[in-house]
VOKOL-41446 format. One line per field, with one value per residue: x negated, y negated, z negated of N, C-alpha, C in turn; chain; residue in three letters. Coordinates in steps of 0.001 Angstrom, whole numbers, plus 500000, padded with zeros to 6 digits. Each point is the difference from the previous one (the first is absolute). Layout:
<atoms>
nx = (X; ...)
ny = (Y; ...)
nz = (Z; ...)
cax = (X; ...)
cay = (Y; ...)
caz = (Z; ...)
cx = (X; ...)
cy = (Y; ...)
cz = (Z; ...)
unit = (A; ...)
code = (ALA; ...)
</atoms>
This chain:
<atoms>
nx = (685339; 499687; 500595; 499398; 498903; 500345; 500282; 498962; 500753; 499276; 500851; 500987; 499414; 499798; 501199; 500293; 499066; 499145; 499979; 501249; 499860; 498986; 500208; 500763; 501233; 499447; 501013; 500694; 501031; 499233; 499723; 501273; 499966; 499754; 500873; 500422; 499761; 500310; 499137; 500833; 500435; 499447; 500691; 500921; 499155; 500278; 500171; 500335; 499018; 499205; 500567; 499857; 498781; 499868; 500543; 499147; 499357; 498997; 499465; 500734; 499890; 499844; 498818; 499547; 498991; 500950; 500739; 498810; 499537; 501106; 499786; 498704; 500289; 500827; 499069; 499070; 500766; 500332; 498716; 499695; 500916; 499538; 498815; 500602; 500392; 498964; 499791; 500890; 501198; 500313; 498859; 500122; 501283; 499531; 499050; 501003; 500739; 499010; 499972; 501329; 499733; 499220; 500482; 499575; 500470; 499196; 499961; 498697; 500211; 499440; 499547; 499899; 499786; 499208; 499602; 501143; 499367; 499448; 500207; 498748; 499905; 498715; 500528; 500432; 498701; 500386; 499689; 500407; 501146; 499777; 501149; 500412; 499959; 501031; 499473; 501296; 499593; 499002; 500795; 499707; 499039; 500519; 499117; 500720; 500632; 500996; 499156; 501121; 500405; 498818; 500374; 501117; 500226; 499304; 499688; 500256; 499435; 498883; 499567; 501196; 500145; 499061; 499333; 500355; 499770; 498965; 499755; 500388; 499313; 500156; 501160; 499311; 499697; 499013; 500359; 499253; 501024; 500027; 501094; 499847; 500713; 500269; 500404; 498672; 499882; 500105; 498725; 500597; 499089; 500462; 498948; 500536; 499758; 501072; 499429; 499983; 501199; 499207; 499565; 500708; 498869; 499345; 499832; 499813; 500947; 500613; 499555; 500310; 498827; 499834; 499906; 500781; 499388; 501328; 499889; 500636; 499383; 498872; 500263; 500300; 498915; 499541; 500745; 500605; 500893; 501086; 500294; 501142; 500423; 500771; 499871; 498988; 501122; 499134; 500493; 500895; 500947; 499736; 500028; 501011; 500582; 499675; 500393; 501009; 500301; 499784; 500699; 500864; 500031; 500043; 500851; 500646; 499894; 500331; 500931; 500328; 499929; 500667; 500855; 500082; 500154; 500781; 500544; 499782)
ny = (883069; 500903; 499224; 498921; 500743; 500370; 498687; 499752; 500193; 501094; 500238; 499660; 500738; 500961; 499809; 499939; 500931; 499127; 499541; 500340; 498710; 500642; 500728; 500888; 499989; 501153; 500285; 500221; 499882; 499040; 499528; 500213; 499559; 501234; 500019; 498871; 500906; 500620; 500809; 499257; 501228; 499954; 498875; 500495; 499689; 501118; 500501; 501144; 499826; 499680; 500994; 500759; 499452; 500133; 501198; 499636; 501080; 499200; 501129; 499470; 501322; 499517; 500560; 499117; 500866; 500917; 499294; 499613; 501236; 500395; 498916; 500286; 501263; 499483; 499088; 500955; 500811; 499001; 499654; 501285; 500100; 498879; 500510; 501060; 499425; 499150; 501199; 500136; 500243; 500648; 500663; 500103; 500281; 500749; 500523; 500102; 500271; 500765; 500511; 499973; 500466; 500583; 501115; 500297; 498779; 499016; 500022; 500095; 500587; 498878; 500608; 500786; 498765; 500491; 500774; 500552; 500593; 501140; 500781; 500397; 501297; 500067; 500745; 501212; 500130; 500409; 498973; 499482; 499373; 498757; 499512; 499813; 498786; 500417; 499219; 499983; 498792; 499962; 500941; 499247; 500454; 499810; 499572; 500609; 498858; 500712; 500007; 499709; 499230; 499407; 500385; 499681; 501280; 499909; 501177; 499077; 499507; 500674; 500659; 500548; 499660; 499020; 500913; 500903; 499074; 499587; 501301; 500108; 498899; 500262; 499580; 500742; 500546; 499446; 498801; 499932; 499196; 498772; 499429; 500331; 500976; 499955; 498751; 499813; 499984; 498877; 500007; 499495; 499180; 501178; 499283; 499699; 500648; 500255; 498810; 500155; 500446; 500965; 499938; 501073; 500265; 500943; 500616; 500969; 499407; 499978; 501229; 500231; 499769; 500307; 498700; 500621; 499733; 499928; 500513; 499043; 500457; 500134; 498804; 499601; 500664; 499439; 498992; 500625; 500547; 499538; 501297; 499359; 500867; 500859; 500539; 499142; 499626; 499474; 498850; 500431; 499081; 500216; 501311; 499729; 499244; 500936; 500865; 499171; 499860; 501325; 500081; 499096; 500654; 501143; 499344; 499576; 501230; 500455; 499029; 500330; 501282; 499640; 499246; 500961; 500850; 499103; 499888; 501312)
nz = (349080; 499079; 499061; 500547; 500073; 498738; 499824; 500774; 501081; 500249; 500998; 499187; 499061; 500876; 500541; 498711; 500108; 499458; 501231; 499632; 500283; 500563; 498900; 500603; 499587; 499702; 500787; 498897; 500839; 500490; 498782; 499716; 501240; 499601; 501016; 499432; 499053; 501124; 499385; 499272; 499798; 501197; 500008; 499154; 499025; 499319; 501212; 499402; 499101; 501013; 500679; 498927; 499950; 501302; 499849; 499033; 500400; 499694; 499538; 499032; 499859; 501224; 500027; 499088; 499806; 500132; 499161; 499518; 500153; 499378; 499271; 500053; 499679; 499078; 499751; 500030; 499286; 499203; 500017; 499882; 499035; 499479; 500350; 499517; 498883; 500074; 500502; 498997; 500513; 498866; 500073; 501317; 499732; 499005; 500754; 500855; 498933; 499583; 501222; 500006; 498786; 500904; 499444; 501216; 500040; 500399; 501311; 499695; 501164; 500397; 501094; 498931; 499564; 499062; 500992; 499564; 499008; 500370; 498935; 500093; 500187; 499766; 499024; 500302; 499848; 498797; 499226; 501141; 500269; 499617; 499526; 501241; 500532; 500718; 500926; 500221; 499647; 499145; 499455; 498960; 499215; 498784; 499123; 499063; 499718; 499464; 498983; 499341; 500983; 499932; 498780; 500640; 499859; 501128; 499452; 499059; 501112; 500166; 501049; 499844; 498724; 500089; 500693; 499078; 499079; 500723; 499983; 498735; 499668; 501302; 499507; 499122; 501166; 499315; 500494; 501066; 500222; 499524; 499486; 498719; 500556; 498694; 499950; 500011; 498674; 500695; 500291; 501078; 499655; 499649; 499724; 498799; 498923; 500788; 500300; 498678; 500447; 499662; 501235; 500353; 499370; 500635; 498806; 500908; 500760; 498778; 499758; 501268; 500487; 498733; 500219; 500885; 501124; 500093; 501201; 500661; 501055; 499261; 499469; 501218; 500359; 498858; 500449; 498985; 500779; 499438; 499961; 500252; 499062; 500634; 498800; 500044; 500616; 500868; 499557; 500894; 499691; 498723; 500292; 500821; 499055; 499117; 500928; 500258; 498701; 499918; 501138; 499523; 498841; 500706; 500787; 498907; 499488; 501208; 500008; 498745; 500351; 501101; 499261; 499081; 501038; 500622; 498753; 500003)
cax = (499870; 500452; 501448; 500518; 499813; 500970; 501353; 500151; 499686; 498599; 499883; 500275; 498815; 498901; 500237; 499961; 498627; 499254; 499164; 500763; 501049; 500098; 500780; 501456; 500536; 500341; 501251; 499797; 500407; 498880; 498956; 500453; 500038; 498644; 499506; 499299; 498744; 499193; 498558; 499463; 499508; 498561; 499334; 500176; 499808; 501165; 501066; 501340; 500180; 500025; 501331; 500926; 499825; 500629; 501460; 500399; 500338; 498803; 500141; 499473; 499022; 498730; 498863; 499675; 498854; 500480; 500928; 499236; 499647; 501243; 500432; 499224; 500466; 501357; 499820; 499549; 501116; 501011; 499455; 500052; 501416; 500362; 499535; 500926; 501333; 500135; 500142; 501356; 500907; 500347; 498783; 499679; 500945; 499587; 498770; 500366; 500436; 498792; 499309; 500708; 499703; 498549; 499451; 498642; 499139; 500068; 498736; 499194; 499603; 500804; 500866; 501084; 501045; 500519; 500710; 499985; 499145; 500515; 498917; 499631; 498817; 499057; 499986; 501118; 499443; 499783; 498660; 499022; 500036; 501051; 501035; 499742; 501215; 500027; 500758; 500537; 499780; 498618; 499694; 498788; 500277; 499354; 499996; 500886; 499326; 499964; 499183; 500920; 500516; 498876; 499580; 501012; 499549; 500680; 500783; 501348; 500813; 499764; 499505; 501042; 501165; 500371; 500248; 501291; 501003; 500226; 500580; 501411; 500611; 499204; 500312; 499124; 498637; 499774; 499403; 498581; 499884; 501252; 500316; 500461; 501455; 500461; 500921; 499229; 499824; 498817; 499062; 499381; 498606; 499351; 498697; 499226; 498764; 500009; 498876; 498877; 500165; 498967; 500400; 499516; 498848; 499366; 498977; 498680; 499668; 499749; 498684; 498961; 499668; 499693; 498692; 499541; 500631; 500728; 500571; 501466; 500500; 499856; 501014; 501302; 500072; 500170; 501323; 500999; 501352; 501018; 500815; 501276; 500368; 501183; 499720; 498748; 499998; 499932; 501230; 499770; 499888; 498827; 498832; 499753; 499510; 498647; 499072; 499757; 499217; 498636; 499340; 499640; 498927; 498766; 499494; 499450; 498740; 499008; 499602; 499167; 498692; 499286; 499588; 498937; 498811; 499407; 499476; 498841)
cay = (500370; 501376; 499994; 499433; 501016; 501071; 499504; 499586; 501039; 499877; 499267; 498587; 499490; 499929; 498913; 498711; 499755; 499063; 500626; 500995; 499279; 500472; 501234; 499943; 501110; 501218; 500525; 501235; 501139; 500331; 500630; 501303; 500933; 500555; 500026; 498736; 499996; 501116; 499804; 499075; 500755; 500214; 498700; 499429; 500896; 500066; 499521; 500180; 499060; 498647; 499824; 499850; 498654; 499048; 500167; 499852; 501308; 500519; 500404; 498958; 500567; 500230; 499433; 498631; 499977; 500402; 498985; 498964; 500514; 500174; 498701; 499765; 500916; 499573; 498856; 500547; 500716; 499030; 499306; 500878; 500106; 498684; 499893; 500781; 499399; 498743; 500223; 500476; 498892; 499239; 499383; 498871; 498926; 499365; 499242; 498875; 498916; 499409; 499315; 498750; 499081; 499789; 500504; 500514; 498882; 499464; 500037; 498794; 499323; 498807; 500181; 500943; 499183; 500642; 501239; 500979; 501167; 501314; 500851; 501139; 500740; 500338; 501457; 500597; 500780; 499148; 499764; 499687; 498584; 499225; 499504; 498778; 499305; 499936; 498913; 500423; 498977; 500087; 501435; 500235; 500361; 499146; 500491; 499223; 498965; 500408; 501185; 501081; 500601; 500525; 501300; 501019; 500966; 499840; 501198; 499847; 499372; 500766; 499300; 499830; 499244; 498732; 500177; 500667; 498976; 499200; 500881; 500161; 498671; 499275; 498564; 499375; 499863; 498547; 499515; 499685; 498555; 499396; 500104; 501275; 500028; 501207; 499574; 500093; 498728; 499360; 499385; 498869; 500208; 500731; 500472; 499814; 500779; 501226; 499968; 500752; 501437; 500425; 501026; 501314; 500555; 501089; 499553; 500163; 498841; 498891; 500187; 499913; 498706; 498989; 499389; 500290; 499241; 500922; 499322; 499925; 501178; 501165; 499874; 500309; 501442; 500680; 499742; 501034; 499478; 500902; 500629; 500488; 501365; 500595; 501424; 500345; 499648; 498565; 499427; 499909; 498639; 499379; 500660; 499387; 498647; 500063; 500352; 498774; 499114; 500507; 499731; 498577; 499846; 500544; 499020; 498871; 500441; 500047; 498621; 499552; 500669; 499346; 498667; 500155; 500482; 498893; 499011; 500575)
caz = (501411; 500156; 499870; 501245; 501045; 499799; 500207; 501387; 500967; 500419; 501264; 499721; 499297; 500961; 500954; 499299; 499541; 500827; 501017; 500770; 500726; 501390; 500051; 499888; 499213; 500729; 499448; 499244; 500832; 500881; 499187; 499508; 501128; 500047; 501373; 500240; 499254; 500480; 500091; 499003; 498840; 500177; 499900; 498663; 498862; 499101; 500889; 499430; 498895; 500564; 500582; 498872; 499451; 500917; 499940; 498586; 499432; 499344; 498601; 499115; 499085; 500697; 499277; 500398; 500902; 501316; 500478; 500692; 501325; 500744; 500505; 501220; 501040; 500370; 500901; 501279; 500618; 500455; 501150; 501179; 500364; 500525; 501384; 500827; 499897; 500729; 501444; 500246; 500335; 498786; 499504; 500869; 499697; 498738; 500234; 500857; 499111; 499412; 501091; 500274; 498894; 500034; 498734; 500211; 500349; 501356; 500731; 499760; 501240; 500266; 501161; 499682; 499393; 498783; 500331; 498896; 500185; 499590; 499486; 500842; 499583; 501067; 500037; 499262; 498890; 498822; 499449; 501044; 500364; 499338; 500898; 500752; 500419; 501467; 500617; 501292; 501014; 500487; 500015; 499230; 498615; 499010; 498630; 499130; 499217; 498604; 499734; 499610; 501230; 500764; 499469; 500314; 501001; 501281; 500318; 499458; 501040; 501213; 501182; 501016; 499551; 500643; 501429; 500092; 499691; 501207; 501003; 499645; 500066; 501004; 499967; 499013; 500518; 500093; 501251; 499870; 499810; 499585; 498567; 499459; 499909; 499297; 498967; 498763; 499306; 500546; 499075; 500672; 500398; 498900; 500406; 498792; 499852; 500786; 500927; 499433; 500243; 500939; 500943; 499603; 500710; 499270; 499068; 500583; 500812; 499101; 499395; 501019; 500562; 498993; 500233; 501343; 501068; 500858; 501157; 500027; 500710; 499119; 498957; 500598; 500221; 498717; 499441; 500241; 500063; 499471; 501041; 499440; 500362; 499373; 499803; 500656; 501424; 500193; 500547; 501430; 500510; 499387; 500576; 501300; 499752; 499453; 501085; 500748; 499140; 499892; 501273; 499961; 499031; 500583; 500967; 499240; 499395; 501079; 500273; 498874; 500123; 501104; 499546; 499020; 500711; 500761; 499056; 499269)
cx = (500525; 501516; 500644; 499944; 501062; 501414; 500273; 499613; 498599; 499868; 500252; 498807; 498841; 500171; 499915; 498601; 499281; 499082; 500732; 501112; 500162; 500918; 501500; 500472; 500358; 501236; 499771; 500385; 498871; 498916; 500392; 500131; 498582; 499429; 499183; 498624; 499058; 498523; 499401; 499465; 498509; 499210; 499952; 499762; 501228; 501251; 501377; 500256; 500042; 501357; 501046; 499892; 500695; 501516; 500526; 500481; 498821; 500269; 499334; 498914; 498648; 498867; 499615; 498831; 500395; 500916; 499263; 499610; 501239; 500492; 499254; 500495; 501408; 499932; 499571; 501151; 501046; 499492; 500071; 501445; 500456; 499589; 500902; 501375; 500140; 500014; 501309; 500893; 500315; 498772; 499593; 500910; 499612; 498741; 500267; 500440; 498789; 499222; 500652; 499787; 498516; 499359; 498552; 499018; 500146; 498613; 499224; 499604; 500959; 500995; 501115; 501134; 500706; 500874; 499952; 499195; 500710; 498845; 499745; 498767; 499099; 499823; 501186; 499521; 499744; 498526; 498952; 499933; 501139; 500967; 499529; 501337; 499929; 500860; 500461; 499762; 498578; 499502; 498682; 500386; 499130; 500035; 500959; 499204; 499831; 499149; 500873; 500536; 498877; 499512; 501012; 499473; 500817; 500855; 501426; 500942; 499811; 499606; 501095; 501054; 500290; 500367; 501323; 501127; 500309; 500595; 501503; 500752; 499232; 500271; 499113; 498563; 499713; 499425; 498531; 499751; 501359; 500277; 500444; 501505; 500436; 501100; 499329; 499950; 498700; 499118; 499255; 498610; 499252; 498695; 499038; 498762; 499996; 498908; 498854; 500137; 499012; 500519; 499322; 498863; 499402; 498867; 498602; 499592; 499732; 498585; 498878; 499713; 499691; 498602; 499455; 500727; 500638; 500614; 501519; 500592; 499927; 501025; 501375; 500164; 500240; 501419; 500972; 501378; 500976; 500860; 501279; 500339; 501270; 499781; 498792; 499906; 500021; 501274; 499755; 499773; 498764; 498725; 499654; 499433; 498566; 498988; 499654; 499132; 498545; 499226; 499560; 498830; 498676; 499395; 499371; 498665; 498895; 499498; 499095; 498596; 499176; 499485; 498855; 498709; 499306; 499381; 498756; 498697)
cy = (501410; 500073; 499460; 501025; 501089; 499548; 499634; 501142; 499767; 499173; 498510; 499354; 499804; 498806; 498625; 499658; 499051; 500753; 501007; 499353; 500470; 501220; 499701; 501241; 501173; 500609; 501370; 501228; 500448; 500733; 501414; 501036; 500530; 500061; 498737; 499959; 501117; 499621; 499098; 500723; 500292; 498692; 499482; 501071; 499933; 499504; 500071; 499000; 498554; 499700; 499824; 498611; 498964; 500042; 499966; 501308; 500618; 500319; 498964; 500525; 500248; 499251; 498631; 499954; 500405; 498931; 498893; 500420; 500165; 498681; 499657; 500870; 499640; 498799; 500476; 500672; 499025; 499247; 500836; 500234; 498705; 499866; 500784; 499331; 498782; 500171; 500703; 498795; 499148; 499301; 498790; 498811; 499270; 499155; 498791; 498803; 499294; 499216; 498649; 498970; 499639; 500416; 500455; 498885; 499611; 499956; 498705; 499248; 498845; 500242; 501021; 499317; 500710; 501221; 500965; 501242; 501262; 500853; 501189; 500668; 500270; 501504; 500503; 500832; 499081; 499901; 499695; 498508; 499310; 499433; 498718; 499414; 499736; 498843; 500441; 499000; 500072; 501445; 500305; 500329; 499177; 500677; 499150; 498975; 500431; 501260; 501176; 500710; 500632; 501343; 501105; 500908; 499833; 501188; 499897; 499305; 500676; 499132; 499623; 498950; 498707; 500153; 500732; 499015; 499160; 500843; 500166; 498677; 499141; 498501; 499244; 499844; 498524; 499615; 499656; 498500; 499457; 500242; 501395; 499946; 501319; 499664; 500057; 498650; 499349; 499415; 498853; 500337; 500681; 500588; 499940; 500848; 501258; 499995; 500842; 501494; 500434; 501096; 501296; 500434; 501090; 499470; 500091; 498754; 498783; 500091; 499808; 498543; 498919; 499472; 500242; 499110; 500983; 499228; 500042; 501240; 501238; 499963; 500352; 501499; 500764; 499903; 501115; 499358; 501060; 500522; 500561; 501394; 500418; 501508; 500453; 499605; 498490; 499500; 499612; 498574; 499305; 500599; 499386; 498599; 500027; 500390; 498759; 499047; 500451; 499796; 498539; 499786; 500501; 499020; 498804; 500361; 500063; 498597; 499472; 500599; 499349; 498638; 500088; 500486; 498888; 498943; 500496; 499697)
cz = (500244; 499921; 501273; 501124; 499890; 500336; 501454; 500928; 500556; 501263; 499786; 499298; 500969; 500933; 499341; 499496; 500956; 500961; 500857; 500824; 501444; 500122; 499995; 499239; 500912; 499344; 499364; 500811; 500917; 499229; 499587; 501116; 500216; 501411; 500304; 499341; 500448; 500123; 498945; 498766; 500113; 499847; 498560; 498943; 499087; 500740; 499348; 498879; 500499; 500624; 498907; 499388; 500865; 499882; 498567; 499382; 499253; 498538; 499104; 499065; 500654; 499290; 500568; 500982; 501413; 500590; 500761; 501404; 500860; 500581; 501290; 501153; 500456; 500947; 501386; 500726; 500526; 501232; 501273; 500453; 500667; 501462; 500948; 500044; 500911; 501515; 500324; 500277; 498774; 499419; 500829; 499698; 498717; 500191; 500907; 499158; 499389; 501058; 500297; 498901; 499948; 498685; 500130; 500367; 501466; 500625; 499776; 501270; 500303; 501128; 499766; 499231; 498843; 500295; 498813; 500362; 499520; 499490; 500915; 499402; 501189; 500134; 499193; 498819; 498807; 499615; 501065; 500316; 499263; 501047; 500689; 500436; 501499; 500460; 501381; 501107; 500561; 500041; 499308; 498561; 499059; 498642; 499163; 499192; 498548; 499834; 499565; 501236; 500815; 499517; 500264; 501116; 501283; 500389; 499478; 500981; 501359; 501184; 500988; 499656; 500767; 501465; 500239; 499703; 501234; 501127; 499756; 500101; 501008; 500028; 499014; 500489; 500213; 501349; 499767; 499849; 499602; 498536; 499612; 499851; 499404; 499016; 498641; 499319; 500431; 498923; 500677; 500465; 498882; 500496; 498845; 499930; 500814; 501046; 499477; 500202; 501072; 500909; 499646; 500907; 499142; 499138; 500615; 500787; 499138; 499429; 501011; 500356; 498997; 500247; 501392; 500996; 500972; 501152; 499940; 500661; 499118; 498883; 500535; 500218; 498705; 499471; 500382; 500052; 499520; 501137; 499379; 500504; 499262; 499972; 500814; 501457; 500155; 500675; 501448; 500486; 499443; 500578; 501361; 499846; 499497; 501066; 500827; 499180; 499910; 501298; 500068; 499046; 500568; 501002; 499280; 499357; 501049; 500341; 498893; 500102; 501115; 499575; 498996; 500647; 500769; 499103; 499292; 500724)
unit = (A; A; A; A; A; A; A; A; A; A; A; A; A; A; A; A; A; A; A; A; A; A; A; A; A; A; A; A; A; A; A; A; A; A; A; A; A; A; A; A; A; A; A; A; A; A; A; A; A; A; A; A; A; A; A; A; A; A; A; A; A; A; A; A; A; A; A; A; A; A; A; A; A; A; A; A; A; A; A; A; A; A; A; A; A; A; A; A; A; A; A; A; A; A; A; A; A; A; A; A; A; A; A; A; A; A; A; A; A; A; A; A; A; A; A; A; A; A; A; A; A; A; A; A; A; A; A; A; A; A; A; A; A; A; A; A; A; A; A; A; A; A; A; A; A; A; A; A; A; A; A; A; A; A; A; A; A; A; A; A; A; A; A; A; A; A; A; A; A; A; A; A; A; A; A; A; A; A; A; A; A; A; A; A; A; A; A; A; A; A; A; A; A; A; A; A; A; A; A; A; A; A; A; A; A; A; A; A; A; A; A; A; A; A; A; A; A; A; A; A; A; A; A; A; A; A; A; A; A; A; A; A; A; A; A; A; A; A; A; A; A; A; A; A; A; A; A; A; A; A; A; A; A; A; A; A; A; A; A; A; A; A; A; A)
code = (MET; LEU; LEU; PHE; PHE; LEU; LEU; VAL; ALA; TRP; ILE; SER; TRP; PHE; LEU; SER; SER; LYS; GLY; ASN; GLU; TYR; PHE; CYS; GLU; VAL; GLU; GLU; ASP; TYR; ILE; LEU; ASP; ARG; PHE; ASN; LEU; THR; GLY; LEU; ASN; THR; GLU; VAL; GLN; HIS; TYR; ALA; GLN; ALA; LEU; ASP; MET; ILE; THR; ASP; ASN; LEU; ASP; GLU; GLU; ILE; GLN; ASP; ASP; LEU; ARG; GLY; ASN; LEU; ASP; LEU; GLN; ALA; ARG; LEU; LEU; TYR; GLY; LEU; ILE; HIS; SER; ARG; TRP; ILE; VAL; THR; ALA; ARG; GLY; LEU; ALA; LYS; MET; LEU; GLU; LYS; TYR; LYS; ARG; ALA; ASP; PHE; GLY; ARG; CYS; PRO; ARG; VAL; LEU; CYS; GLN; SER; GLN; PRO; LEU; LEU; PRO; VAL; GLY; LEU; THR; ASP; ALA; PRO; TYR; GLU; LYS; SER; VAL; LYS; LEU; TYR; CYS; GLY; ARG; CYS; GLU; ASP; ILE; TYR; SER; PRO; LYS; SER; SER; ARG; HIS; GLY; SER; ILE; ASP; GLY; ALA; TYR; PHE; GLY; THR; SER; PHE; PRO; HIS; LEU; LEU; PHE; LEU; VAL; TYR; PRO; ASN; LEU; ILE; PRO; PRO; LYS; SER; GLY; PRO; VAL; GLU; LEU; GLY; LEU; PRO; GLY; ARG; GLY; THR; GLU; VAL; GLU; GLY; SER; ARG; ARG; SER; ARG; ARG; VAL; ARG; GLU; GLU; GLU; THR; GLN; ALA; GLU; GLY; VAL; GLY; GLU; THR; THR; SER; THR; ALA; ALA; ALA; ALA; LEU; LYS; ALA; ASP; ARG; TYR; ARG; PRO; ARG; ILE; PHE; GLY; PHE; GLN; VAL; ASN; GLU; ILE; ALA; LYS; LEU; GLN; ARG; TRP; GLN; GLU; ALA; VAL; ARG; ASP; ARG; GLN; ILE; SER; ARG; LEU; GLU; ASP; LEU; GLU; GLY; SER; ALA; ALA)
</atoms>
């Protein structure tokens, strides 16, 4: 394994490792431009050595105990660089190819008709939330089916990527109904075990209410919805649609409360 690691470029080895299929290759010119890495030295321990490992310039005489820690820091550094790279024009083009191949999986909802998904982070800070998968049709997020993919840090993709992709390529914005049209390899009625993909909810709401009787209205009020953002700002068209959807939901919850009150 060590010989293989020494003979293969670090990035090629990293991308070929199981569980890293969501990542694309960051061009070496981008990594070597220190302007693109501004601020990352405060996020990564042994920053200089980790960068040398990524670019295959690490001193071979480095101690084995430090090398193990450096590998973890190199993964962190590459992930943070990756989140910046995929929102550039060239990075978006590379991720677009993976999206068209449905490398990130497909939406488990029946009415989305196997719409391809895109990876997204719930925060831009590392070590906080794992990566989720965003469906542009139902505008909801899901957990990856594979545990390997589910353990990837969401900061390696950032909060803006899928929404910026649709902003740059508006022709790819999926319709809310009808067949998926992307020139993608069809999978027919691929609904197999993807039904088991659970919708993303906060752990607190899962822990609450065990053994308790909760009203439908109260359960609806607890449900959080995902809000697409680009660099922290909510997407305008989606924001308008969500305001309308929330107004409809509030009216439905009021009706449920009235019905439950009259039945009590």
